[in-house]
TORBA-451867 format. One record per residue: residue in three letters; x negated, z, y of N, C-alpha, C, O in turn. Coordinates in steps of 0.001 Angstrom, whole numbers, padded with zeros to 6 digits. Example, Ala and Ser with C-alpha at 12.3 -4.5 7.8 and 13.67 -1.06 7.14 Angstrom:
2
ALA; -013190; 007800; -005690; -012300; 007800; -004500; -013200; 007800; -003300; -014236; 008465; -003319
SER; -012850; 007080; -002250; -013670; 007140; -001060; -012900; 007870; 000030; -013409; 008039; 001138
REM end
This chain:
232
MET; -187091; 150123; 318497; -187100; 150370; 317064; -187750; 151718; 316742; -187278; 152447; 315869
LEU; -188827; 152043; 317447; -189490; 153330; 317241; -188582; 154481; 317649; -188517; 155496; 316956
ARG; -187891; 154332; 318754; -186974; 155381; 319206; -185822; 155554; 318214; -185393; 156677; 317948
ARG; -185330; 154456; 317675; -184198; 154517; 316755; -184556; 155288; 315476; -183709; 155964; 314891
HIS; -185813; 155179; 315054; -186253; 155835; 313813; -187230; 156974; 314107; -188115; 157265; 313303
ALA; -187062; 157613; 315261; -188023; 158638; 315700; -188118; 159801; 314713; -189219; 160280; 314441
VAL; -186998; 160261; 314177; -187017; 161413; 313267; -187766; 161074; 311984; -188608; 161852; 311535
LEU; -187469; 159920; 311392; -188152; 159497; 310174; -189649; 159340; 310418; -190460; 159796; 309611
LEU; -190019; 158700; 311518; -191429; 158477; 311821; -192154; 159801; 312060; -193305; 159965; 311657
PHE; -191474; 160746; 312719; -192088; 162055; 312948; -192349; 162769; 311622; -193407; 163368; 311432
LEU; -191381; 162703; 310708; -191548; 163341; 309408; -192679; 162685; 308615; -193494; 163375; 308004
LEU; -192725; 161352; 308628; -193776; 160652; 307893; -195157; 160982; 308454; -196085; 161282; 307703
GLY; -195288; 160924; 309782; -196583; 161220; 310400; -196980; 162674; 310262; -198143; 162993; 310014
GLY; -195998; 163560; 310427; -196299; 164983; 310323; -196725; 165383; 308932; -197629; 166200; 308757
VAL; -196057; 164792; 307924; -196380; 165124; 306533; -197618; 164373; 306058; -198543; 164975; 305511
GLY; -197636; 163036; 306271; -198710; 162215; 305724; -200043; 162379; 306410; -201067; 162527; 305743
MET; -200053; 162355; 307729; -201320; 162484; 308460; -201574; 163911; 308916; -202702; 164398; 308840
GLY; -200523; 164589; 309394; -200707; 165934; 309928; -200987; 166966; 308857; -202089; 167512; 308799
CYS; -200014; 167243; 308012; -200156; 168297; 306993; -201237; 167958; 305974; -201986; 168839; 305553
PHE; -201328; 166683; 305571; -202342; 166319; 304579; -203744; 166628; 305085; -204532; 167262; 304384
ASN; -204057; 166185; 306295; -205406; 166402; 306816; -205674; 167874; 307113; -206781; 168357; 306875
LEU; -204675; 168594; 307633; -204853; 170019; 307876; -205207; 170751; 306582; -206129; 171565; 306554
LEU; -204472; 170457; 305523; -204722; 171118; 304244; -206039; 170669; 303617; -206741; 171476; 303007
MET; -206379; 169389; 303762; -207625; 168900; 303177; -208835; 169581; 303812; -209740; 170026; 303107
TYR; -208853; 169661; 305145; -209986; 170312; 305816; -210021; 171806; 305514; -211095; 172403; 305450
LEU; -208852; 172408; 305329; -208806; 173816; 304937; -209356; 173992; 303526; -210095; 174940; 303262
ALA; -209000; 173080; 302613; -209470; 173158; 301232; -210984; 173055; 301145; -211608; 173695; 300298
LEU; -211576; 172248; 302021; -213033; 172046; 301981; -213807; 173306; 302353; -215022; 173358; 302162
ASN; -213128; 174318; 302879; -213781; 175597; 303135; -213923; 176426; 301861; -214658; 177413; 301836
HIS; -213211; 176019; 300797; -213166; 176845; 299595; -213540; 176099; 298317; -213596; 176711; 297251
THR; -213794; 174807; 298396; -214187; 174049; 297210; -215118; 172922; 297640; -215377; 172746; 298831
THR; -215620; 172160; 296672; -216606; 171124; 296974; -215948; 169811; 297381; -214779; 169568; 297084
ALA; -216713; 168976; 298062; -216209; 167656; 298461; -215969; 166782; 297234; -215078; 165934; 297248
ILE; -216756; 166978; 296165; -216544; 166211; 294937; -215174; 166536; 294346; -214421; 165638; 293969
ASN; -214863; 167832; 294269; -213555; 168234; 293738; -212417; 167652; 294570; -211449; 167119; 294028
VAL; -212543; 167760; 295889; -211504; 167246; 296783; -211316; 165745; 296587; -210190; 165250; 296596
SER; -212423; 165024; 296411; -212348; 163577; 296226; -211617; 163223; 294939; -210735; 162364; 294935
ILE; -211983; 163883; 293850; -211365; 163574; 292551; -209894; 163977; 292549; -209052; 163260; 292010
GLU; -209587; 165122; 293151; -208204; 165602; 293153; -207267; 164701; 293953; -206057; 164708; 293732
GLN; -207822; 163930; 294877; -206973; 162996; 295624; -206385; 161924; 294719; -205374; 161304; 295050
ALA; -207026; 161712; 293575; -206518; 160706; 292636; -205237; 161154; 291952; -204629; 160384; 291209
SER; -204819; 162396; 292195; -203576; 162875; 291589; -202340; 162378; 292350; -201216; 162561; 291883
MET; -202535; 161757; 293509; -201387; 161315; 294320; -200428; 160394; 293564; -199216; 160591; 293654
PRO; -200931; 159375; 292808; -199981; 158521; 292079; -199120; 159298; 291099; -197975; 158923; 290847
VAL; -199665; 160392; 290537; -198886; 161212; 289613; -197670; 161793; 290336; -196550; 161740; 289828
PHE; -197906; 162347; 291530; -196807; 162951; 292292; -195810; 161892; 292769; -194612; 162160; 292860
ILE; -196309; 160691; 293074; -195410; 159620; 293523; -194468; 159207; 292394; -193270; 159019; 292611
ILE; -195018; 159068; 291189; -194188; 158697; 290039; -193157; 159783; 289755; -192006; 159485; 289434
LEU; -193577; 161054; 289875; -192642; 162163; 289673; -191525; 162136; 290716; -190365; 162396; 290396
ALA; -191881; 161817; 291970; -190874; 161734; 293029; -189882; 160611; 292748; -188681; 160770; 292965
ASN; -190387; 159473; 292263; -189499; 158366; 291916; -188516; 158770; 290819; -187349; 158378; 290832
PHE; -189015; 159566; 289867; -188158; 159994; 288761; -187114; 161009; 289223; -185948; 160931; 288835
ILE; -187546; 161971; 290064; -186654; 163056; 290481; -185591; 162570; 291460; -184408; 162876; 291310
PHE; -186027; 161807; 292468; -185106; 161449; 293550; -184416; 160101; 293355; -183283; 159919; 293802
LEU; -185085; 159154; 292692; -184504; 157831; 292520; -184087; 157568; 291079; -183581; 156492; 290758
ARG; -184302; 158560; 290209; -183940; 158441; 288797; -184594; 157226; 288128; -184007; 156599; 287246
GLN; -185813; 156906; 288561; -186540; 155822; 287919; -187181; 156346; 286635; -188057; 157210; 286676
ARG; -186743; 155821; 285512; -187253; 156289; 284231; -188675; 155803; 284005; -189039; 154701; 284416
ALA; -189475; 156635; 283349; -190863; 156303; 283051; -190990; 155879; 281596; -190294; 156399; 280723
SER; -191888; 154927; 281343; -192133; 154493; 279976; -193046; 155493; 279267; -193642; 156360; 279906
ILE; -193149; 155366; 277954; -194016; 156247; 277169; -195467; 156110; 277623; -196170; 157110; 277766
LEU; -195916; 154873; 277850; -197287; 154645; 278291; -197533; 155272; 279651; -198611; 155807; 279911
GLN; -196539; 155205; 280513; -196658; 155779; 281846; -196765; 157300; 281762; -197580; 157902; 282462
LEU; -195962; 157917; 280925; -196016; 159369; 280758; -197353; 159801; 280154; -197914; 160825; 280542
PHE; -197853; 159019; 279207; -199159; 159337; 278612; -200263; 159230; 279660; -201177; 160054; 279695
GLY; -200172; 158209; 280512; -201164; 158063; 281581; -201130; 159231; 282545; -202179; 159711; 282975
LEU; -199933; 159696; 282892; -199796; 160854; 283774; -200402; 162099; 283141; -201041; 162899; 283825
LEU; -200203; 162266; 281832; -200767; 163413; 281129; -202290; 163371; 281151; -202938; 164388; 281397
VAL; -202859; 162207; 280896; -204324; 162058; 280898; -204886; 162356; 282290; -205887; 163060; 282420
ALA; -204238; 161816; 283334; -204708; 162045; 284706; -204605; 163520; 285078; -205500; 164057; 285731
THR; -203533; 164172; 284672; -203352; 165596; 284980; -204417; 166441; 284314; -204956; 167362; 284927
ILE; -204725; 166134; 283063; -205778; 166867; 282357; -207125; 166661; 283052; -207934; 167585; 283142
GLY; -207357; 165441; 283542; -208607; 165172; 284254; -208737; 165996; 285520; -209817; 166503; 285822
VAL; -207641; 166135; 286266; -207652; 166949; 287484; -207902; 168419; 287140; -208702; 169086; 287796
ILE; -207208; 168923; 286101; -207384; 170323; 285693; -208814; 170561; 285221; -209396; 171605; 285518
LEU; -209387; 169603; 284488; -210755; 169731; 284005; -211735; 169836; 285169; -212688; 170613; 285123
THR; -211491; 169046; 286210; -212364; 169095; 287392; -212199; 170407; 288138; -213189; 171028; 288525
ALA; -210955; 170839; 288346; -210693; 172044; 289137; -211135; 173322; 288442; -211391; 174328; 289103
THR; -211230; 173295; 287096; -211615; 174506; 286355; -213064; 174455; 285891; -213476; 175248; 285044
GLN; -213839; 173524; 286445; -215256; 173394; 286113; -215493; 173192; 284622; -216416; 173769; 284046
GLY; -214657; 172373; 284008; -214848; 172012; 282620; -214281; 172981; 281607; -214457; 172781; 280405
ASP; -213604; 174027; 282057; -213035; 175022; 281141; -211557; 175216; 281465; -211208; 176115; 282231
PRO; -210671; 174375; 280885; -209238; 174462; 281198; -208618; 175826; 280911; -207579; 176157; 281481
SER; -209235; 176624; 280039; -208674; 177944; 279743; -208653; 178832; 280979; -207838; 179749; 281081
LEU; -209569; 178548; 281934; -209597; 179332; 283173; -208312; 179134; 283977; -207905; 180014; 284735
PHE; -207674; 177965; 283805; -206428; 177694; 284535; -205345; 178676; 284111; -204573; 179148; 284946
TRP; -205283; 178986; 282820; -204261; 179895; 282318; -204623; 181351; 282590; -203742; 182204; 282694
GLN; -205944; 181641; 282708; -206380; 183017; 282930; -206348; 183409; 284407; -205804; 184451; 284775
ASN; -206941; 182554; 285246; -207126; 182909; 286650; -206389; 182000; 287627; -206386; 182262; 288829
GLY; -205761; 180930; 287124; -205146; 179976; 288031; -206201; 179076; 288658; -207365; 179107; 288260
LEU; -205800; 178284; 289626; -206721; 177371; 290291; -207533; 178074; 291363; -207091; 179054; 291963
ASN; -208730; 177550; 291589; -209510; 177965; 292749; -208694; 177731; 294013; -207924; 176774; 294093
ARG; -208864; 178606; 295001; -208049; 178523; 296210; -208151; 177153; 296868; -207138; 176573; 297258
GLY; -209353; 176642; 296992; -209531; 175341; 297633; -208907; 174216; 296847; -208303; 173318; 297434
ASP; -209036; 174238; 295518; -208444; 173195; 294686; -206917; 173232; 294754; -206265; 172189; 294790
ALA; -206354; 174437; 294772; -204895; 174570; 294876; -204398; 174011; 296207; -203376; 173326; 296252
ILE; -205119; 174304; 297291; -204729; 173793; 298609; -204807; 172272; 298636; -203942; 171609; 299210
MET; -205855; 171719; 298008; -206022; 170268; 298006; -204911; 169587; 297210; -204423; 168532; 297615
LEU; -204510; 170168; 296099; -203416; 169590; 295326; -202108; 169641; 296121; -201288; 168727; 296035
LEU; -201920; 170712; 296891; -200748; 170781; 297762; -200816; 169678; 298819; -199797; 169073; 299152
ALA; -202015; 169416; 299345; -202186; 168324; 300309; -201814; 166988; 299674; -201210; 166135; 300324
CYS; -202176; 166806; 298405; -201838; 165567; 297710; -200332; 165415; 297547; -199812; 164301; 297592
VAL; -199628; 166532; 297359; -198169; 166496; 297273; -197592; 165982; 298595; -196661; 165177; 298597
PHE; -198145; 166450; 299717; -197673; 166005; 301027; -197922; 164509; 301215; -197054; 163788; 301705
TYR; -199126; 164040; 300819; -199419; 162626; 301018; -198591; 161756; 300081; -198213; 160638; 300433
ALA; -198311; 162275; 298885; -197441; 161539; 297966; -196032; 161425; 298555; -195376; 160392; 298418
ALA; -195574; 162498; 299210; -194264; 162454; 299863; -194267; 161408; 300974; -193281; 160695; 301160
TYR; -195366; 161316; 301708; -195505; 160296; 302758; -195453; 158892; 302151; -194748; 158015; 302651
SER; -196209; 158691; 301068; -196232; 157382; 300412; -194858; 157025; 299860; -194430; 155873; 299940
PHE; -194169; 158013; 299301; -192814; 157808; 298782; -191858; 157417; 299905; -190983; 156572; 299722
GLY; -192036; 158043; 301070; -191162; 157772; 302208; -191410; 156440; 302879; -190575; 155979; 303658
LEU; -192556; 155803; 302593; -192859; 154515; 303225; -191875; 153425; 302830; -191792; 152398; 303503
ARG; -191119; 153632; 301737; -190139; 152614; 301336; -189058; 152458; 302396; -188368; 151439; 302434
TRP; -188902; 153477; 303271; -187905; 153409; 304348; -188552; 153141; 305707; -187933; 153366; 306747
LYS; -189785; 152666; 305697; -190485; 152351; 306946; -189693; 151321; 307743; -189295; 150295; 307192
PRO; -189457; 151572; 309032; -188714; 150605; 309852; -189526; 149325; 310041; -190751; 149356; 309929
PRO; -188874; 148216; 310321; -189557; 146923; 310462; -190302; 146805; 311796; -189885; 146065; 312688
VAL; -191399; 147537; 311917; -192258; 147436; 313093; -193644; 147012; 312632; -193961; 147123; 311447
SER; -194465; 146534; 313541; -195824; 146134; 313182; -196609; 147357; 312720; -196294; 148486; 313097
TRP; -197639; 147123; 311895; -198434; 148234; 311385; -199191; 148925; 312509; -199471; 150120; 312417
HIS; -199531; 148189; 313577; -200219; 148823; 314709; -199302; 149851; 315373; -199722; 150970; 315670
SER; -198054; 149462; 315601; -197088; 150386; 316200; -196801; 151548; 315255; -196636; 152686; 315695
PHE; -196742; 151261; 313965; -196462; 152302; 312984; -197575; 153341; 312961; -197299; 154540; 312959
ILE; -198829; 152896; 312942; -199960; 153831; 312928; -199992; 154655; 314212; -200325; 155840; 314190
PHE; -199639; 154014; 315341; -199562; 154757; 316605; -198549; 155887; 316503; -198813; 157009; 316935
ALA; -197377; 155582; 315923; -196344; 156611; 315758; -196806; 157717; 314823; -196511; 158890; 315051
MET; -197532; 157345; 313767; -198058; 158346; 312829; -199061; 159266; 313522; -199051; 160479; 313310
ALA; -199922; 158681; 314347; -200951; 159466; 315034; -200328; 160449; 316021; -200747; 161604; 316099
VAL; -199333; 159993; 316769; -198660; 160875; 317727; -197954; 162013; 316995; -198012; 163163; 317432
SER; -197294; 161699; 315891; -196596; 162725; 315110; -197579; 163747; 314552; -197333; 164952; 314606
ALA; -198691; 163258; 314015; -199705; 164164; 313457; -200278; 165081; 314536; -200526; 166261; 314288
MET; -200485; 164535; 315731; -200993; 165354; 316830; -200003; 166458; 317178; -200394; 167603; 317403
MET; -198722; 166112; 317220; -197696; 167102; 317559; -197640; 168218; 316518; -197435; 169381; 316865
VAL; -197822; 167867; 315234; -197821; 168867; 314171; -199075; 169739; 314261; -199021; 170926; 313936
SER; -200190; 169176; 314690; -201455; 169910; 314735; -201525; 170896; 315890; -202230; 171901; 315801
VAL; -200806; 170625; 316971; -200899; 171473; 318164; -200586; 172943; 317880; -201358; 173799; 318310
PRO; -199492; 173289; 317177; -199209; 174707; 316922; -200342; 175423; 316180; -200650; 176577; 316476
PHE; -200961; 174730; 315210; -202058; 175347; 314465; -203269; 175570; 315372; -203979; 176566; 315236
THR; -203497; 174642; 316292; -204584; 174805; 317257; -204330; 176006; 318162; -205246; 176774; 318455
LEU; -203096; 176161; 318598; -202749; 177294; 319458; -202920; 178620; 318726; -203354; 179608; 319318
VAL; -202579; 178642; 317436; -202764; 179856; 316643; -204241; 180206; 316555; -204615; 181370; 316704
GLU; -205083; 179205; 316314; -206522; 179451; 316241; -207058; 179960; 317570; -207893; 180865; 317601
LEU; -206581; 179381; 318667; -207033; 179824; 319985; -206590; 181262; 320266; -207344; 182050; 320837
SER; -205372; 181594; 319864; -204871; 182953; 320110; -205608; 183988; 319277; -205739; 185142; 319684
ASN; -206094; 183569; 318093; -206832; 184496; 317232; -208334; 184426; 317451; -209107; 185060; 316732
GLU; -208739; 183653; 318448; -210155; 183471; 318787; -210945; 182943; 317595; -212093; 183331; 317375
GLN; -210317; 182054; 316829; -210997; 181442; 315691; -211556; 180058; 316033; -212210; 179417; 315211
GLN; -211285; 179618; 317253; -211765; 178305; 317672; -213209; 178442; 318125; -213520; 179284; 318967
HIS; -214093; 177617; 317569; -215512; 177698; 317897; -215970; 176416; 318579; -215444; 175332; 318326
ASN; -216956; 176565; 319443; -217574; 175398; 320061; -218301; 174607; 318979; -219202; 175148; 318338
PRO; -217940; 173343; 318755; -218548; 172600; 317643; -220025; 172291; 317828; -220710; 171992; 316849
GLY; -220534; 172353; 319046; -221936; 172023; 319267; -222171; 170525; 319203; -221237; 169750; 318994
VAL; -223422; 170118; 319384; -223762; 168693; 319418; -223457; 168030; 318076; -222825; 166975; 318030
ALA; -223911; 168655; 316981; -223679; 168070; 315654; -222182; 167985; 315360; -221719; 167014; 314762
GLY; -221427; 169002; 315781; -219990; 169002; 315544; -219281; 167893; 316288; -218359; 167276; 315755
TRP; -219711; 167627; 317540; -219073; 166556; 318307; -219371; 165188; 317692; -218509; 164310; 317672
TRP; -220602; 165010; 317187; -220934; 163764; 316495; -220078; 163594; 315247; -219619; 162492; 314948
LEU; -219864; 164690; 314519; -219036; 164650; 313320; -217592; 164301; 313664; -216956; 163509; 312968
LEU; -217078; 164894; 314741; -215713; 164584; 315175; -215584; 163115; 315576; -214584; 162463; 315274
ALA; -216613; 162603; 316262; -216587; 161193; 316655; -216553; 160286; 315428; -215850; 159276; 315408
TYR; -217322; 160660; 314405; -217329; 159887; 313153; -215957; 159902; 312496; -215463; 158866; 312050
ILE; -215336; 161091; 312435; -214024; 161226; 311794; -212963; 160423; 312547; -212123; 159765; 311934
VAL; -213007; 160482; 313873; -212028; 159759; 314687; -212187; 158250; 314523; -211200; 157533; 314353
LEU; -213435; 157769; 314573; -213672; 156332; 314591; -213481; 155682; 313225; -212775; 154680; 313107
PHE; -214105; 156246; 312195; -214127; 155563; 310895; -212920; 155877; 310001; -212083; 154992; 309821
PRO; -212781; 157076; 309434; -211622; 157286; 308542; -210279; 157296; 309258; -209289; 156803; 308718
SER; -210231; 157857; 310479; -208926; 158004; 311144; -208429; 156709; 311775; -207236; 156414; 311710
LEU; -209320; 155934; 312382; -208896; 154722; 313094; -209172; 153450; 312288; -208242; 152750; 311888
LEU; -210449; 153158; 312053; -210788; 151906; 311381; -210274; 151869; 309939; -209771; 150843; 309480
GLY; -210405; 153000; 309224; -209933; 153027; 307841; -208452; 152726; 307751; -208027; 151951; 306894
GLN; -207653; 153338; 308636; -206205; 153107; 308632; -205870; 151672; 309030; -204984; 151054; 308440
LEU; -206579; 151140; 310031; -206309; 149773; 310477; -206683; 148756; 309405; -205950; 147795; 309175
PHE; -207830; 148968; 308747; -208251; 148047; 307699; -207263; 148069; 306531; -206930; 147026; 305968
PHE; -206798; 149276; 306175; -205855; 149385; 305073; -204532; 148705; 305438; -203937; 148004; 304621
ALA; -204086; 148925; 306673; -202841; 148298; 307116; -202967; 146775; 307100; -202038; 146071; 306703
ARG; -204123; 146276; 307534; -204344; 144833; 307524; -204394; 144307; 306094; -203887; 143223; 305808
GLY; -205005; 145079; 305200; -205064; 144689; 303800; -203682; 144605; 303189; -203391; 143685; 302424
VAL; -202816; 145572; 303526; -201442; 145559; 303024; -200715; 144308; 303492; -199968; 143690; 302734
SER; -200942; 143940; 304752; -200260; 142758; 305286; -200759; 141469; 304639; -200029; 140479; 304597
LEU; -202005; 141467; 304131; -202572; 140257; 303537; -202256; 140116; 302054; -201966; 139014; 301589
ILE; -202308; 141227; 301295; -202152; 141120; 299845; -200971; 141918; 299302; -200703; 141882; 298101
GLY; -200265; 142636; 300169; -199097; 143394; 299725; -199441; 144833; 299383; -200585; 145155; 299063
ALA; -198426; 145699; 299457; -198644; 147127; 299253; -199046; 147461; 297826; -199868; 148350; 297604
ALA; -198466; 146749; 296848; -198747; 147058; 295445; -200216; 146834; 295112; -200857; 147698; 294515
ARG; -200753; 145676; 295495; -202161; 145387; 295201; -203080; 146248; 296040; -204119; 146702; 295560
ALA; -202705; 146479; 297297; -203558; 147303; 298165; -203608; 148745; 297677; -204642; 149404; 297784
GLY; -202481; 149241; 297135; -202439; 150617; 296676; -203423; 150907; 295567; -203894; 152037; 295435
VAL; -203748; 149888; 294752; -204702; 150079; 293656; -206064; 150499; 294188; -206783; 151250; 293530
PHE; -206423; 150017; 295378; -207737; 150317; 295929; -207882; 151780; 296337; -209000; 152260; 296527
ILE; -206760; 152498; 296474; -206831; 153931; 296785; -207547; 154676; 295668; -208118; 155743; 295893
ASN; -207515; 154111; 294455; -208184; 154753; 293328; -209703; 154763; 293487; -210399; 155457; 292745
LEU; -210221; 153996; 294452; -211662; 154011; 294717; -212069; 155213; 295571; -213255; 155526; 295667
VAL; -211100; 155886; 296192; -211413; 157032; 297050; -212195; 158108; 296308; -213221; 158551; 296823
PRO; -211763; 158558; 295114; -212535; 159590; 294426; -213936; 159148; 294040; -214857; 159964; 294009
ILE; -214108; 157849; 293743; -215439; 157355; 293380; -216362; 157394; 294590; -217459; 157950; 294524
PHE; -215914; 156799; 295702; -216734; 156797; 296914; -216969; 158218; 297415; -218069; 158554; 297855
GLY; -215927; 159054; 297348; -216063; 160436; 297814; -217094; 161205; 297022; -217902; 161934; 297597
ALA; -217077; 161052; 295698; -218045; 161755; 294856; -219469; 161265; 295116; -220405; 162061; 295189
VAL; -219621; 159944; 295256; -220957; 159388; 295511; -221505; 159877; 296850; -222670; 160267; 296935
LEU; -220678; 159860; 297895; -221125; 160319; 299214; -221428; 161815; 299213; -222356; 162260; 299888
ALA; -220649; 162595; 298457; -220898; 164038; 298382; -222259; 164323; 297766; -222949; 165257; 298176
VAL; -222646; 163519; 296782; -223950; 163693; 296135; -225074; 163204; 297039; -226086; 163886; 297197
LEU; -224900; 162020; 297636; -225974; 161413; 298428; -226189; 162111; 299768; -227327; 162313; 300191
ILE; -225087; 162481; 300439; -225199; 163025; 301788; -225174; 164546; 301804; -225994; 165168; 302479
LEU; -224242; 165157; 301067; -224114; 166616; 301081; -224996; 167292; 300036; -225100; 168518; 299999
ARG; -225638; 166473; 299179; -226525; 167001; 298130; -225781; 167932; 297173; -226361; 168881; 296647
GLU; -224507; 167659; 296953; -223772; 168459; 295981; -224169; 168045; 294563; -224560; 166902; 294329
ASN; -224066; 168976; 293629; -224407; 168701; 292241; -223235; 168048; 291524; -222092; 168490; 291641
PHE; -223536; 166994; 290784; -222519; 166279; 290015; -222664; 166696; 288562; -223646; 166351; 287904
TYR; -221668; 167449; 288057; -221743; 167978; 286699; -220961; 167092; 285738; -220220; 166199; 286149
TRP; -221146; 167364; 284443; -220511; 166542; 283422; -218983; 166529; 283560; -218341; 165503; 283336
TYR; -218413; 167679; 283930; -216958; 167737; 284018; -216436; 166913; 285186; -215284; 166480; 285158
HIS; -217259; 166684; 286218; -216846; 165787; 287290; -216703; 164359; 286750; -215718; 163674; 287024
GLY; -217708; 163925; 285975; -217675; 162579; 285427; -216539; 162375; 284455; -215835; 161366; 284514
VAL; -216352; 163344; 283545; -215261; 163238; 282564; -213904; 163282; 283265; -213011; 162492; 282956
GLY; -213757; 164213; 284210; -212499; 164326; 284937; -212177; 163073; 285712; -211034; 162618; 285722
LEU; -213192; 162505; 286371; -212989; 161282; 287151; -212556; 160138; 286250; -211628; 159399; 286581
CYS; -213225; 159988; 285110; -212869; 158905; 284180; -211457; 159088; 283639; -210713; 158118; 283493
MET; -211088; 160333; 283341; -209754; 160594; 282803; -208681; 160303; 283847; -207640; 159729; 283528
VAL; -208934; 160699; 285093; -207958; 160458; 286154; -207757; 158958; 286366; -206622; 158485; 286440
LEU; -208852; 158215; 286464; -208749; 156774; 286694; -208111; 156071; 285500; -207307; 155156; 285673
ALA; -208474; 156502; 284272; -207881; 155902; 283077; -206387; 156207; 283014; -205583; 155345; 282659
GLY; -206022; 157443; 283362; -204613; 157810; 283350; -203803; 157004; 284337; -202696; 156563; 284027
ILE; -204354; 156807; 285538; -203648; 156021; 286556; -203518; 154570; 286089; -202471; 153948; 286269
ALA; -204590; 154033; 285485; -204552; 152647; 284989; -203468; 152489; 283929; -202738; 151498; 283934
LEU; -203356; 153461; 283016; -202326; 153407; 281982; -200934; 153508; 282601; -200008; 152804; 282197
ALA; -200800; 154403; 283597; -199502; 154562; 284256; -199087; 153279; 284972; -197916; 152899; 284953
GLU; -200061; 152611; 285608; -199760; 151359; 286299; -199371; 150278; 285296; -198452; 149496; 285536
LYS; -200086; 150243; 284159; -199808; 149223; 283146; -198449; 149452; 282504; -197782; 148507; 282083
GLY; -198044; 150725; 282432; -196786; 151041; 281777; -195580; 151007; 282670; -194491; 151397; 282247
LYS; -195739; 150544; 283916; -194592; 150472; 284832; -193530; 149533; 284286; -193834; 148475; 283736
ARG; -192266; 149947; 284453; -191157; 149116; 284009; -190961; 147933; 284952; -190066; 147115; 284739
REM end
């Protein structure tokens, strides 16, 4: 079954796990972890847009209003509380990269409707292999440009944390949750990512949480809630 759907699985893994994570880690070099966390909440907006563009699924008035509220919340966060900066200077480089990463993950989520009938363990394995294959060329470019650095002891501990918790256990727990309560109910819990991300950024990274982070976060979550309620 995996061989039969190899092209689809490669595209899903390369886009969802490979490109998304590459862009997210790149974005974190140019913006804060709080911003990255809140901006991840824009994924449902892109998914709804994809449904409308490619599947011609019409959106209700409430759904469109929710998308507008969520979009304003993201812009408010990315422009540090001054949306006029968006029209004057555009987005911060890191925020723009992160929003592009969200587009890739939304494309992955949209493509899951064609997931072949394999177990979630086999599916995650295929995603991981695909993501690794997509990452190799970028690694080779870094090595050729001598941009690859020895991570040191702290770096290796950080890599171990990333591999074990968000990359392996997080994916397995989410897959198990989907199998127990269904994709629709499980997907709602993704909205907790910006909340947990912002809290961890403050507690662990000692980043400052400003008023526009709180307002933007509330607007994004409220917009998504309205969009979900307004589904046809």
